[in-house]
ZAVEX-94992 format. One record per atom (N, C-alpha, C): atom name; z, x, y. Coordinates in nm, 4 decimals, padded with zeros to 6 digits, always signed. Atoms other than C-alpha are relative to their C-alpha. Example, Ala and Ser with C-alpha at 12.3 -4.5 7.8 and 13.67 -1.06 7.14 Angstrom:
2
N;+00.0000;+00.0890;-00.1190 $
CA;+00.7800;+01.2300;-00.4500 $
C;+00.0000;+00.0900;+00.1200 $
N;-00.0060;-00.0820;-00.1190 $
CA;+00.7140;+01.3670;-00.1060 $
C;+00.0730;-00.0770;+00.1090 $
END
This chain:
129
N;-00.1234;+00.0820;+00.0263 $
CA;-02.5700;+17.0184;+06.9241 $
C;-00.0218;-00.1047;-00.0869 $
N;+00.0102;+00.1315;+00.0577 $
CA;-02.5015;+16.8039;+06.6571 $
C;+00.0316;-00.1459;+00.0376 $
N;-00.0547;+00.1481;-00.0358 $
CA;-02.4482;+16.4107;+06.6933 $
C;+00.1454;-00.0069;+00.0027 $
N;-00.1378;+00.0216;+00.0133 $
CA;-02.1073;+16.4602;+06.5667 $
C;+00.0633;+00.0504;+00.1080 $
N;-00.0744;-00.0720;-00.0883 $
CA;-02.0227;+16.6910;+06.8524 $
C;-00.0257;-00.0905;+00.1457 $
N;+00.0227;+00.0838;-00.1393 $
CA;-02.1550;+16.4260;+07.1252 $
C;+00.0941;-00.0688;+00.0144 $
N;-00.0851;+00.1166;-00.0777 $
CA;-01.9389;+16.2249;+07.3611 $
C;-00.0258;-00.1219;-00.0642 $
N;-00.0028;+00.1356;+00.0221 $
CA;-01.8359;+15.8861;+07.2441 $
C;-00.0432;-00.0225;-00.1689 $
N;+00.0771;-00.0129;+00.1307 $
CA;-01.9904;+15.9716;+06.8858 $
C;+00.1134;+00.0063;-00.0911 $
N;-00.1003;-00.0070;+00.0950 $
CA;-01.7287;+15.8972;+06.6354 $
C;-00.0671;+00.0495;-00.1427 $
N;+00.0431;-00.0464;+00.1306 $
CA;-01.7340;+16.0159;+06.2567 $
C;-00.1110;-00.1145;-00.0677 $
N;+00.0775;+00.1089;+00.0929 $
CA;-01.8814;+15.6718;+06.1344 $
C;-00.1498;-00.0260;+00.0767 $
N;+00.1366;-00.0004;-00.0708 $
CA;-02.1585;+15.6715;+06.4165 $
C;-00.0877;+00.0919;-00.0233 $
N;+00.0741;-00.1263;+00.0146 $
CA;-02.2279;+16.0423;+06.3565 $
C;-00.0747;-00.0529;-00.1356 $
N;+00.0517;+00.0082;+00.1307 $
CA;-02.2950;+15.9438;+05.9844 $
C;-00.1010;-00.0935;-00.0048 $
N;+00.1027;+00.0902;-00.0454 $
CA;-02.4978;+15.6490;+06.0832 $
C;-00.1131;+00.0536;+00.0327 $
N;+00.0904;-00.0962;-00.0818 $
CA;-02.7041;+15.8832;+06.2913 $
C;-00.0760;+00.0764;-00.0919 $
N;+00.0529;-00.0840;+00.1061 $
CA;-02.7354;+16.1268;+06.0198 $
C;-00.1070;-00.0466;-00.0889 $
N;+00.0526;+00.0654;+00.1016 $
CA;-02.8424;+15.8887;+05.7591 $
C;-00.1356;-00.0535;+00.0439 $
N;+00.1272;+00.0477;-00.0398 $
CA;-03.1241;+15.7559;+05.9833 $
C;-00.0971;+00.1231;+00.0514 $
N;+00.0925;-00.1040;-00.0334 $
CA;-03.2590;+16.0916;+06.0672 $
C;+00.0295;+00.0846;+00.1406 $
N;-00.0254;-00.0569;-00.1333 $
CA;-03.1061;+16.1853;+06.4151 $
C;+00.1211;+00.0906;-00.0225 $
N;-00.1130;-00.0992;+00.0380 $
CA;-02.9157;+16.4957;+06.3541 $
C;+00.0539;+00.1114;+00.1435 $
N;-00.0183;-00.0838;-00.1228 $
CA;-02.9213;+16.6575;+06.7084 $
C;-00.0128;-00.0970;+00.1318 $
N;-00.0074;+00.0478;-00.1367 $
CA;-02.8618;+16.5841;+07.0800 $
C;-00.1762;-00.0055;+00.0076 $
N;+00.1672;-00.0083;-00.0416 $
CA;-03.2734;+16.6518;+07.0980 $
C;-00.0278;-00.1110;-00.0724 $
N;+00.0618;+00.1169;+00.1058 $
CA;-03.3329;+16.3751;+06.8031 $
C;+00.0403;-00.1312;+00.0870 $
N;-00.0448;+00.1383;-00.0513 $
CA;-03.1007;+16.1286;+07.0068 $
C;-00.0931;-00.0101;+00.1394 $
N;+00.0649;+00.0367;-00.1473 $
CA;-03.2808;+16.2117;+07.3441 $
C;-00.1207;-00.0377;-00.0172 $
N;+00.1032;+00.0386;+00.0227 $
CA;-03.5937;+16.1688;+07.1848 $
C;-00.0267;-00.1518;-00.0596 $
N;+00.0013;+00.1650;+00.0768 $
CA;-03.5195;+15.8161;+07.0223 $
C;+00.0464;-00.0669;+00.0935 $
N;-00.0625;+00.0771;-00.1252 $
CA;-03.3295;+15.7076;+07.3427 $
C;+00.1212;-00.0835;-00.0897 $
N;-00.0951;+00.0746;+00.0418 $
CA;-03.0517;+15.4992;+07.3272 $
C;-00.0319;-00.1160;-00.0938 $
N;+00.0328;+00.1480;+00.0878 $
CA;-03.2112;+15.1562;+07.2254 $
C;-00.0720;+00.0438;-00.1406 $
N;+00.0705;-00.0450;+00.1226 $
CA;-03.4432;+15.3562;+06.9613 $
C;+00.0810;+00.0144;-00.1098 $
N;-00.0972;-00.0390;+00.0847 $
CA;-03.1583;+15.5085;+06.7993 $
C;+00.0725;-00.1207;-00.0821 $
N;-00.0946;+00.1324;+00.0417 $
CA;-02.9464;+15.1666;+06.7819 $
C;-00.1056;-00.0685;-00.0757 $
N;+00.1323;+00.0511;+00.0878 $
CA;-03.2820;+15.0306;+06.6227 $
C;-00.0129;+00.0384;-00.1169 $
N;+00.0155;-00.1147;+00.1031 $
CA;-03.3183;+15.2981;+06.3811 $
C;+00.1483;-00.0494;-00.1046 $
N;-00.1423;-00.0140;+00.0649 $
CA;-02.9218;+15.2507;+06.2759 $
C;-00.0126;-00.1490;-00.0696 $
N;+00.0049;+00.1426;+00.0643 $
CA;-02.9841;+14.8494;+06.2691 $
C;-00.1055;-00.0216;-00.1320 $
N;+00.1012;+00.0418;+00.1185 $
CA;-03.3037;+14.8460;+06.0583 $
C;+00.0399;+00.0885;-00.1277 $
N;-00.0178;-00.0768;+00.1260 $
CA;-03.1590;+15.0929;+05.8184 $
C;+00.1289;-00.0757;-00.0790 $
N;-00.0820;+00.0838;+00.0706 $
CA;-02.9036;+14.8043;+05.7091 $
C;+00.1375;+00.0043;+00.0598 $
N;-00.1182;+00.0023;-00.0513 $
CA;-02.6030;+14.8902;+05.8957 $
C;+00.0187;-00.1072;+00.1339 $
N;-00.0219;+00.1385;-00.1064 $
CA;-02.4269;+14.6310;+06.1470 $
C;+00.0756;+00.0639;+00.1162 $
N;-00.0635;-00.0585;-00.1551 $
CA;-02.3524;+14.8228;+06.4848 $
C;+00.0328;-00.0772;+00.0848 $
N;-00.0082;+00.0739;-00.1174 $
CA;-02.1961;+14.6465;+06.7473 $
C;-00.0489;+00.0751;+00.1388 $
N;+00.0535;-00.0449;-00.1186 $
CA;-02.3117;+14.6812;+07.1038 $
C;+00.0738;+00.1224;+00.0583 $
N;-00.1031;-00.1088;-00.0479 $
CA;-02.0279;+14.9492;+07.1837 $
C;-00.0932;+00.1291;-00.0466 $
N;+00.1188;-00.1539;+00.0165 $
CA;-02.2798;+15.2091;+06.9792 $
C;-00.1044;-00.0213;+00.1024 $
N;+00.0694;-00.0049;-00.0941 $
CA;-02.5311;+15.1023;+07.2115 $
C;+00.0215;+00.0864;+00.1157 $
N;-00.0741;-00.0386;-00.1379 $
CA;-02.3082;+15.1719;+07.5048 $
C;+00.0359;+00.1413;-00.0267 $
N;-00.0371;-00.1128;+00.0516 $
CA;-02.1914;+15.4852;+07.3154 $
C;-00.1037;+00.1072;+00.0151 $
N;+00.1216;-00.0615;-00.0028 $
CA;-02.5409;+15.6222;+07.2493 $
C;-00.0331;+00.0494;+00.1808 $
N;+00.0417;-00.0128;-00.1418 $
CA;-02.6340;+15.5657;+07.6244 $
C;+00.1055;+00.1062;+00.0542 $
N;-00.0843;-00.0655;-00.0440 $
CA;-02.3026;+15.7383;+07.7320 $
C;-00.0256;+00.1514;-00.0453 $
N;+00.0313;-00.1416;+00.0608 $
CA;-02.3835;+16.0464;+07.5135 $
C;-00.1078;+00.0515;+00.0496 $
N;+00.1091;-00.0390;-00.0197 $
CA;-02.7054;+16.0713;+07.6491 $
C;+00.0341;+00.0480;+00.1608 $
N;-00.0367;-00.0037;-00.1276 $
CA;-02.6000;+16.0707;+08.0171 $
C;+00.1239;+00.0928;+00.0382 $
N;-00.1067;-00.0596;+00.0041 $
CA;-02.2755;+16.2216;+07.9498 $
C;+00.1379;-00.0473;+00.0765 $
N;-00.1381;+00.0583;-00.0604 $
CA;-02.0115;+15.9735;+08.0525 $
C;+00.0584;-00.0734;-00.1081 $
N;-00.0666;+00.0616;+00.0863 $
CA;-01.7604;+15.7657;+07.8760 $
C;-00.1117;-00.1322;-00.0176 $
N;+00.0722;+00.0867;+00.0333 $
CA;-01.9335;+15.4701;+07.7064 $
C;+00.0419;-00.1381;+00.0979 $
N;-00.0420;+00.0783;-00.0833 $
CA;-01.7172;+15.2380;+07.9133 $
C;-00.0254;+00.0193;+00.1618 $
N;+00.0319;-00.0306;-00.1551 $
CA;-01.8275;+15.3903;+08.2664 $
C;-00.1503;-00.0608;-00.0117 $
N;+00.1310;+00.0428;-00.0448 $
CA;-02.1816;+15.2745;+08.1959 $
C;-00.0040;-00.1363;+00.1062 $
N;+00.0336;+00.0836;-00.0537 $
CA;-02.2711;+15.0520;+08.4688 $
C;-00.0562;-00.1540;-00.0493 $
N;+00.0454;+00.1305;+00.0539 $
CA;-02.3222;+14.6789;+08.4392 $
C;-00.1327;-00.0230;+00.0194 $
N;+00.1392;+00.0148;-00.0023 $
CA;-02.6734;+14.6857;+08.5818 $
C;-00.0841;+00.0828;-00.1242 $
N;+00.0714;-00.0829;+00.1364 $
CA;-02.7672;+14.9667;+08.3189 $
C;+00.0151;-00.0673;-00.1330 $
N;-00.0118;+00.0669;+00.1221 $
CA;-02.6061;+14.7729;+08.0479 $
C;-00.0970;-00.1320;-00.0247 $
N;+00.0843;+00.1375;+00.0352 $
CA;-02.8064;+14.4590;+08.1222 $
C;-00.1084;+00.0614;-00.0561 $
N;+00.1253;-00.0473;+00.0683 $
CA;-03.0962;+14.6731;+08.1016 $
C;-00.0316;+00.0691;-00.1184 $
N;+00.0087;-00.0155;+00.1134 $
CA;-03.0326;+14.8220;+07.7841 $
C;+00.0099;-00.1443;-00.1079 $
N;+00.0158;+00.1332;+00.0950 $
CA;-02.9511;+14.4702;+07.6449 $
C;-00.1454;-00.0481;+00.0053 $
N;+00.1097;+00.0251;-00.0229 $
CA;-03.2978;+14.3750;+07.8061 $
C;-00.1137;+00.0918;-00.1192 $
N;+00.0949;-00.0661;+00.0449 $
CA;-03.4743;+14.6488;+07.6271 $
C;+00.0093;+00.0101;-00.1811 $
N;-00.0462;+00.0283;+00.1332 $
CA;-03.2862;+14.5979;+07.2907 $
C;-00.0768;-00.1493;-00.0624 $
N;+00.0598;+00.1476;+00.0499 $
CA;-03.4136;+14.2144;+07.3030 $
C;-00.1585;+00.0141;-00.0189 $
N;+00.1448;-00.0099;+00.0146 $
CA;-03.7629;+14.3340;+07.3579 $
C;-00.0291;+00.0867;-00.1420 $
N;+00.0007;-00.0943;+00.1163 $
CA;-03.7486;+14.6080;+07.0726 $
C;+00.0150;-00.1025;-00.1343 $
N;+00.0177;+00.0884;+00.1216 $
CA;-03.6390;+14.3585;+06.8304 $
C;-00.0886;-00.1303;+00.0021 $
N;+00.0996;+00.1010;+00.0084 $
CA;-03.8770;+14.0886;+06.9272 $
C;-00.1355;+00.0476;-00.0507 $
N;+00.1413;-00.0843;+00.0640 $
CA;-04.1613;+14.3517;+06.8340 $
C;+00.0198;+00.0262;-00.1344 $
N;-00.0116;-00.0351;+00.1328 $
CA;-04.0178;+14.3894;+06.4807 $
C;-00.0750;-00.0960;-00.0934 $
N;+00.0677;+00.0796;+00.0749 $
CA;-04.2318;+14.2087;+06.2147 $
C;+00.1075;-00.0903;-00.0413 $
N;-00.0974;+00.0895;+00.0673 $
CA;-04.0636;+13.8894;+06.0721 $
C;+00.0260;+00.0486;-00.1482 $
N;-00.0400;-00.0499;+00.1134 $
CA;-03.8609;+13.9832;+05.7830 $
C;-00.0190;-00.1189;-00.1135 $
N;-00.0111;+00.1099;+00.0896 $
CA;-03.9992;+13.6876;+05.5564 $
C;+00.0754;-00.1154;+00.0308 $
N;-00.1008;+00.0947;-00.0134 $
CA;-03.8094;+13.4321;+05.7321 $
C;+00.1203;+00.0650;+00.0154 $
N;-00.1341;-00.0206;-00.0100 $
CA;-03.4996;+13.6139;+05.7150 $
C;+00.0359;+00.0731;+00.1489 $
N;-00.0651;-00.0419;-00.1380 $
CA;-03.3103;+13.7461;+06.0526 $
C;-00.0110;+00.1451;-00.0299 $
N;+00.0117;-00.1755;+00.0055 $
CA;-03.3398;+14.1279;+06.1309 $
C;+00.1249;+00.0328;-00.0631 $
N;-00.1047;-00.0296;+00.0989 $
CA;-03.0920;+14.3112;+05.8818 $
C;+00.0853;-00.0820;-00.0594 $
N;-00.0232;+00.1148;+00.0773 $
CA;-03.0459;+14.0211;+05.6808 $
C;+00.0643;+00.0959;-00.1326 $
N;-00.0427;-00.0533;+00.1168 $
CA;-02.8342;+14.1157;+05.3513 $
C;-00.1180;+00.0014;-00.1151 $
N;+00.1002;+00.0194;+00.1073 $
CA;-03.0687;+14.2090;+05.0577 $
C;+00.0900;-00.0342;-00.1537 $
N;-00.0592;+00.0486;+00.1033 $
CA;-02.9871;+14.0438;+04.7405 $
C;-00.1209;+00.0497;-00.1085 $
N;+00.0741;-00.0420;+00.0933 $
CA;-03.1171;+14.1530;+04.4031 $
C;+00.0171;-00.1425;-00.0987 $
N;+00.0135;+00.1054;+00.1064 $
CA;-03.2259;+13.8995;+04.1361 $
C;-00.0439;+00.0575;-00.1515 $
N;+00.0481;-00.0791;+00.1302 $
CA;-03.2504;+14.0131;+03.7717 $
C;-00.0295;-00.1046;-00.0957 $
N;+00.0457;+00.0876;+00.0935 $
CA;-03.4395;+13.8212;+03.5050 $
C;-00.0022;+00.0831;-00.1316 $
N;-00.0131;-00.0863;+00.1366 $
CA;-03.3888;+13.8895;+03.1311 $
C;-00.1413;-00.0531;-00.0796 $
N;+00.0936;+00.0364;+00.0605 $
CA;-03.6875;+13.9170;+02.9329 $
C;+00.0273;-00.0777;-00.1397 $
N;-00.0004;+00.1150;+00.1048 $
CA;-03.7410;+13.6626;+02.6303 $
C;+00.0912;+00.0787;-00.1181 $
N;-00.0626;-00.0860;+00.1395 $
CA;-03.6153;+13.9536;+02.3677 $
C;+00.1286;+00.0530;+00.0478 $
N;-00.1258;-00.0553;-00.0438 $
CA;-03.3349;+14.0589;+02.5890 $
C;+00.1083;-00.0691;+00.0358 $
N;-00.1275;+00.1197;-00.0158 $
CA;-03.0510;+13.8424;+02.5209 $
C;+00.1229;+00.0615;-00.0277 $
N;-00.1193;-00.0888;+00.0091 $
CA;-02.7889;+14.1083;+02.4960 $
C;+00.0461;+00.0272;-00.1361 $
N;-00.0110;-00.0487;+00.1490 $
CA;-02.8165;+14.1895;+02.1371 $
C;-00.0421;+00.1117;-00.0403 $
N;+00.0334;-00.1097;-00.0223 $
CA;-02.9050;+14.5169;+02.2124 $
C;-00.1501;+00.0371;-00.0609 $
N;+00.1459;-00.0235;+00.0728 $
CA;-03.2197;+14.6837;+02.0015 $
C;+00.0009;-00.0777;-00.1264 $
N;-00.0190;+00.0457;+00.1309 $
CA;-03.1334;+14.4898;+01.7041 $
C;-00.0506;-00.1561;+00.0172 $
N;+00.0413;+00.1524;+00.0159 $
CA;-03.3177;+14.1330;+01.6134 $
C;+00.1090;-00.0728;-00.0356 $
N;-00.0864;+00.0919;+00.0417 $
CA;-03.1261;+13.8384;+01.5698 $
C;+00.0272;-00.0057;-00.1886 $
N;+00.0198;+00.0084;+00.1535 $
CA;-03.2809;+13.8136;+01.2066 $
C;+00.0417;+00.1064;-00.0630 $
N;-00.0363;-00.1284;+00.0610 $
CA;-03.1842;+14.1762;+01.1428 $
C;+00.1677;-00.0099;-00.0457 $
N;-00.1378;+00.0067;-00.0086 $
CA;-02.8222;+14.0845;+01.1626 $
C;+00.0536;-00.0220;-00.1388 $
N;-00.0540;+00.0532;+00.1262 $
CA;-02.6125;+14.0541;+00.8406 $
C;+00.0430;-00.1416;-00.0178 $
N;-00.0400;+00.1486;+00.0204 $
CA;-02.5540;+13.7396;+00.7057 $
C;+00.1359;-00.0211;-00.0618 $
N;-00.1548;+00.0074;+00.0525 $
CA;-02.1644;+13.6638;+00.6851 $
C;+00.0237;-00.0730;-00.1464 $
N;+00.0015;+00.0769;+00.0981 $
CA;-02.2378;+13.4247;+00.3995 $
C;-00.0615;+00.1056;-00.1282 $
N;+00.0702;-00.0758;+00.1125 $
CA;-02.4255;+13.6874;+00.1839 $
C;+00.1189;+00.1245;-00.0636 $
N;-00.1123;-00.0839;+00.0492 $
CA;-02.1874;+13.8577;-00.0763 $
C;-00.0333;+00.1459;+00.0114 $
N;+00.0359;-00.1768;+00.0201 $
CA;-02.3682;+14.2022;-00.0661 $
C;+00.0232;+00.0528;+00.1337 $
N;-00.0269;-00.0480;-00.1357 $
CA;-02.3103;+14.2281;+00.3288 $
C;+00.1585;+00.0369;+00.0123 $
N;-00.1560;-00.0565;+00.0108 $
CA;-01.9130;+14.2600;+00.2677 $
C;+00.0274;+00.1170;-00.0659 $
N;-00.0430;-00.1207;+00.0834 $
CA;-01.9216;+14.5374;+00.0684 $
C;-00.0276;+00.1228;+00.0903 $
END
């Protein structure tokens, strides 16, 4: 059974799971609810805790809102432990936004392949013909 057909798993959650390599019920069982949630989070998505509870519900065969409070607390403790075991992302929080800085080379000033000195001189009489 694909993750798209699992109880509690909507199209967006199923797409996230597919993108992190969890494509079947067996994949989800192997990862567990917390492991699957962490994979989604590490991939850069921003899942809410509802996804964690939905994954657990899919594994045990109940609606995500029917997950008992003690089990929810246990899942949160497991999630906290899994998050604490992640290596620090160079001072940034887990799942922080990625930024790209682009530096232009000295000879790349928006003039294309042409050198500034090769441009026609507008005061040159031969350049206008």
